[in-house]
One Martini backbone bead per residue (centre of mass of N, CA, C, O) as a GRO file, in nm:
protein
  177
    1MET     BB    1   1.061  17.575   7.791
    2PRO     BB    2   0.924  17.797   7.605
    3ILE     BB    3   0.801  18.116   7.603
    4ARG     BB    4   0.471  18.225   7.531
    5LEU     BB    5   0.345  18.499   7.368
    6PRO     BB    6   0.125  18.695   7.295
    7ARG     BB    7   0.100  18.879   7.018
    8TRP     BB    8   0.017  19.152   7.148
    9LEU     BB    9   0.259  19.160   7.344
   10ALA     BB   10   0.491  19.137   7.144
   11LEU     BB   11   0.413  19.387   6.979
   12GLY     BB   12   0.431  19.591   7.215
   13ILE     BB   13   0.733  19.554   7.269
   14VAL     BB   14   0.835  19.635   6.991
   15LEU     BB   15   0.699  19.918   6.979
   16ALA     BB   16   0.836  20.034   7.233
   17GLY     BB   17   1.127  20.017   7.103
   18CYS     BB   18   1.017  20.219   6.852
   19GLY     BB   19   0.976  20.461   6.983
   20THR     BB   20   0.973  20.793   7.026
   21LYS     BB   21   1.241  20.983   7.086
   22GLU     BB   22   1.337  21.247   7.234
   23ASP     BB   23   1.494  21.521   7.058
   24ASN     BB   24   1.761  21.690   7.190
   25PRO     BB   25   1.955  21.923   7.261
   26ARG     BB   26   2.326  21.946   7.300
   27LEU     BB   27   2.613  21.968   7.512
   28ASP     BB   28   2.944  21.873   7.444
   29PHE     BB   29   3.233  21.765   7.620
   30SER     BB   30   3.578  21.799   7.545
   31ASP     BB   31   3.918  21.835   7.493
   32VAL     BB   32   3.826  22.069   7.257
   33GLY     BB   33   3.536  22.124   7.372
   34PHE     BB   34   3.243  22.228   7.232
   35ALA     BB   35   2.937  22.065   7.122
   36LEU     BB   36   2.661  22.087   6.906
   37TYR     BB   37   2.346  21.929   6.919
   38LEU     BB   38   2.112  21.897   6.648
   39PRO     BB   39   1.836  21.825   6.545
   40LYS     BB   40   1.727  21.812   6.231
   41ALA     BB   41   1.480  22.009   6.262
   42MET     BB   42   1.646  22.236   6.397
   43GLN     BB   43   1.851  22.275   6.170
   44GLN     BB   44   1.640  22.351   5.956
   45ALA     BB   45   1.541  22.607   6.099
   46LEU     BB   46   1.810  22.751   6.089
   47ASP     BB   47   1.859  22.735   5.780
   48SER     BB   48   1.604  22.901   5.709
   49LEU     BB   49   1.692  23.165   5.858
   50ALA     BB   50   2.035  23.093   5.845
   51PRO     BB   51   2.225  23.041   5.606
   52GLY     BB   52   2.537  22.924   5.715
   53PHE     BB   53   2.552  22.918   6.003
   54ARG     BB   54   2.806  23.020   6.248
   55TYR     BB   55   2.963  22.953   6.510
   56VAL     BB   56   3.139  23.047   6.773
   57ARG     BB   57   3.457  23.005   6.849
   58SER     BB   58   3.655  22.987   7.119
   59ALA     BB   59   3.908  23.140   6.984
   60GLU     BB   60   3.726  23.414   6.923
   61TYR     BB   61   3.753  23.486   7.204
   62ARG     BB   62   3.844  23.671   7.431
   63ALA     BB   63   4.034  23.618   7.703
   64ASP     BB   64   3.863  23.789   7.909
   65VAL     BB   65   3.598  23.639   7.848
   66ARG     BB   66   3.678  23.353   7.927
   67GLU     BB   67   3.754  23.429   8.221
   68ALA     BB   68   3.482  23.553   8.310
   69ALA     BB   69   3.308  23.303   8.255
   70ALA     BB   70   3.460  23.114   8.450
   71ALA     BB   71   3.418  23.285   8.706
   72GLU     BB   72   3.104  23.290   8.696
   73GLY     BB   73   3.103  22.954   8.686
   74GLY     BB   74   3.320  22.861   8.909
   75GLY     BB   75   3.542  22.744   8.686
   76THR     BB   76   3.361  22.639   8.481
   77ALA     BB   77   3.299  22.525   8.193
   78GLN     BB   78   3.159  22.693   7.901
   79ALA     BB   79   2.947  22.765   7.658
   80LEU     BB   80   2.949  23.069   7.476
   81PHE     BB   81   2.750  23.001   7.209
   82ALA     BB   82   2.552  22.827   7.413
   83VAL     BB   83   2.208  22.744   7.524
   84VAL     BB   84   2.029  22.508   7.719
   85GLY     BB   85   1.661  22.515   7.730
   86ASP     BB   86   1.333  22.584   7.856
   87PHE     BB   87   1.190  22.868   7.727
   88ASP     BB   88   0.862  22.786   7.664
   89GLY     BB   89   0.745  22.554   7.872
   90ASP     BB   90   0.707  22.243   7.714
   91GLY     BB   91   0.954  22.029   7.806
   92LYS     BB   92   1.158  22.121   7.589
   93GLN     BB   93   1.459  22.159   7.445
   94ASP     BB   94   1.631  22.442   7.380
   95VAL     BB   95   1.813  22.701   7.183
   96ALA     BB   96   2.091  22.923   7.213
   97LEU     BB   97   2.277  23.114   6.963
   98GLU     BB   98   2.594  23.223   6.827
   99GLY     BB   99   2.657  23.414   6.517
  100ALA     BB  100   2.705  23.378   6.155
  101SER     BB  101   2.651  23.478   5.832
  102PRO     BB  102   2.792  23.509   5.527
  103ARG     BB  103   2.585  23.769   5.444
  104ASP     BB  104   2.662  23.865   5.751
  105SER     BB  105   2.841  24.084   5.978
  106ALA     BB  106   2.672  24.002   6.207
  107LEU     BB  107   2.578  23.930   6.529
  108ALA     BB  108   2.380  23.649   6.632
  109VAL     BB  109   2.086  23.564   6.817
  110ILE     BB  110   1.949  23.235   6.829
  111ALA     BB  111   1.640  23.068   6.858
  112ILE     BB  112   1.534  22.723   6.918
  113LEU     BB  113   1.225  22.581   6.910
  114ASN     BB  114   1.110  22.285   7.042
  115ALA     BB  115   0.902  22.099   6.822
  116ASP     BB  116   0.729  21.953   6.590
  117LYS     BB  117   0.795  22.251   6.464
  118PRO     BB  118   1.056  22.411   6.454
  119GLN     BB  119   1.172  22.743   6.569
  120ALA     BB  120   1.341  23.022   6.437
  121VAL     BB  121   1.483  23.310   6.616
  122GLN     BB  122   1.565  23.633   6.643
  123VAL     BB  123   1.677  23.809   6.923
  124VAL     BB  124   1.966  23.938   6.841
  125ARG     BB  125   2.170  24.216   6.704
  126PHE     BB  126   2.520  24.283   6.610
  127PRO     BB  127   2.655  24.490   6.378
  128GLN     BB  128   2.909  24.534   6.579
  129TYR     BB  129   3.204  24.331   6.558
  130ASP     BB  130   3.482  24.129   6.646
  131ALA     BB  131   3.556  23.834   6.486
  132SER     BB  132   3.856  23.796   6.637
  133ALA     BB  133   3.719  23.939   6.926
  134VAL     BB  134   3.491  23.828   7.107
  135GLY     BB  135   3.255  23.996   7.364
  136ILE     BB  136   3.010  23.793   7.323
  137TYR     BB  137   2.793  23.598   7.543
  138LEU     BB  138   2.652  23.307   7.676
  139SER     BB  139   2.417  23.249   7.956
  140ARG     BB  140   2.329  23.203   8.271
  141PRO     BB  141   2.176  23.311   8.520
  142VAL     BB  142   2.276  23.367   8.831
  143ARG     BB  143   1.977  23.373   8.879
  144PRO     BB  144   1.759  23.152   8.844
  145MET     BB  145   1.551  23.130   8.543
  146LEU     BB  146   1.286  23.043   8.390
  147GLY     BB  147   1.354  23.050   8.053
  148ALA     BB  148   1.656  23.174   8.063
  149PHE     BB  149   1.898  23.406   7.919
  150GLU     BB  150   2.222  23.542   7.848
  151VAL     BB  151   2.367  23.850   7.727
  152VAL     BB  152   2.712  23.919   7.716
  153ASN     BB  153   2.867  24.246   7.704
  154TYR     BB  154   3.177  24.256   7.751
  155PRO     BB  155   3.167  24.467   8.037
  156ASP     BB  156   2.891  24.642   8.003
  157ALA     BB  157   2.648  24.416   7.943
  158THR     BB  158   2.339  24.258   8.062
  159THR     BB  159   2.092  24.037   7.917
  160VAL     BB  160   1.773  23.916   7.977
  161TYR     BB  161   1.607  23.640   7.825
  162MET     BB  162   1.253  23.593   7.757
  163TYR     BB  163   0.972  23.382   7.706
  164ARG     BB  164   0.683  23.579   7.614
  165ASP     BB  165   0.408  23.587   7.438
  166GLY     BB  166   0.577  23.470   7.171
  167LYS     BB  167   0.849  23.618   7.285
  168PHE     BB  168   1.147  23.790   7.311
  169THR     BB  169   1.273  23.949   7.605
  170GLY     BB  170   1.467  24.222   7.732
  171VAL     BB  171   1.662  24.269   8.038
  172PRO     BB  172   1.842  24.415   8.248
  173ALA     BB  173   2.079  24.329   8.457
  174SER     BB  174   2.135  24.316   8.776
  175GLY     BB  175   2.469  24.424   8.848
  176GLY     BB  176   2.568  24.318   8.602
  177SER     BB  177   2.869  24.126   8.510
   0.00000   0.00000   0.00000
């Protein structure tokens, strides 16, 4: 004999299955490197701020930068062009990424804050860099800090960026890179 559910219970089960799933950015690793997945609204925020923005590809980093990043990460591979984390403390994953726009020769680090209406903001801009041998990469702080990421200008300087009071501020990392 089939089990009959009250209509309200059946409707509740169907609606629960159709609920909105939080869509977070993520970095996926494959045999060819890292790929960044951005939810549609976050991609639109990036496109609005920097039309045509292109991430730095792994092959564009200098060999010594790739080696230093791997050594810093304990030998584990990491995406040098992006960091995912909750920078603004709202419980949703945000992303910081580096790259360039077609109409701008500078290297930019952009953060996209994931919210009901995602917001992209330029964190820092490097007007001069070698596009064929990039020496600047993104990382997590060596000592974990809530809501922070590092911009490593290898081998000269590391700056830790934190989102506080509605903006990103950078402070030199102690001990260098």
